[in-house]
C-alpha positions in Angstrom: -3.8 -5.5 211.4 -6.5 -6.3 208.9 -8.1 -3.4 206.9 -10.9 -2.9 204.4 -8.5 -3.9 201.6 -8.3 -7.4 203.2 -12.0 -8.1 202.8 -13.2 -10.4 200.1 -16.7 -9.5 198.8 -18.9 -12.1 197.3 -22.3 -11.6 195.5 -25.4 -12.7 197.4 -29.1 -12.4 196.9 -31.3 -10.4 199.2 -34.8 -11.7 199.7 -36.4 -10.3 202.9 -39.5 -8.3 203.5 -40.6 -8.8 199.9 -37.5 -7.1 198.4 -35.1 -8.9 196.2 -31.9 -7.8 194.7 -28.2 -8.4 194.6 -25.5 -7.0 196.9 -22.0 -7.9 197.9 -21.0 -9.1 201.4 -17.8 -9.9 203.2 -17.1 -11.6 206.5 -13.9 -11.5 208.5 -13.2 -13.3 211.8 -10.4 -12.2 214.1 -8.3 -14.3 216.6 -10.1 -12.7 219.6 -13.5 -14.4 218.7 -14.8 -11.1 217.2 -15.4 -10.4 213.6 -17.2 -8.1 211.1 -19.8 -8.4 208.4 -19.7 -5.8 205.7 -22.4 -5.3 203.1 -22.4 -3.2 200.0 -26.1 -3.0 199.2 -25.9 -1.0 196.0 -22.7 -2.5 194.5 -21.3 1.1 194.3 -18.3 0.3 196.6 -18.9 3.7 198.3 -21.2 3.2 201.3 -21.3 0.1 203.5 -23.3 -1.5 206.3 -21.3 -3.1 209.0 -22.1 -5.3 211.9 -19.7 -6.4 214.7 -19.8 -10.1 215.3 -18.9 -12.1 218.4 -18.4 -15.9 217.8 -20.2 -15.4 214.4 -23.3 -13.7 215.8 -24.2 -10.0 215.9 -22.8 -8.4 219.0 -24.1 -5.7 221.3 -22.9 -2.9 219.1 -25.6 -3.2 216.5 -25.4 -2.3 212.8 -23.8 0.9 211.5 -25.0 2.3 208.1 -23.5 4.6 205.5 -19.8 3.9 206.4 -17.0 4.8 204.1 -14.0 2.5 203.5 -11.8 4.4 206.0 -14.6 4.1 208.6 -14.9 0.4 208.0 -11.1 0.1 208.5 -11.4 2.1 211.8 -14.1 -0.2 213.0 -12.1 -3.3 212.0 -9.0 -2.0 213.8 -11.1 -1.3 217.0 -12.6 -4.8 216.9 -9.2 -6.4 216.5 -8.1 -4.8 219.7 -10.9 -6.2 221.9 -9.7 -8.7 224.5 -10.7 -12.3 224.0 
């Protein structure tokens, strides 16, 4: 089962709504067609924004903000258990 420690974060530039800055983002796709997008907006590696993905697009669950690493892992484990 994949966890937070399996995510590979890469730098990316944010440029929406007039704001610009740098953050780190990781994507992971699972064998059940679901996945997760995780963003560290501050680069602090403390609090994360997560979005559940289905076939590479945001799913019905929406975005969750202010998650800790253990909460990201819990979300990842739940998503991996969804049926295909």
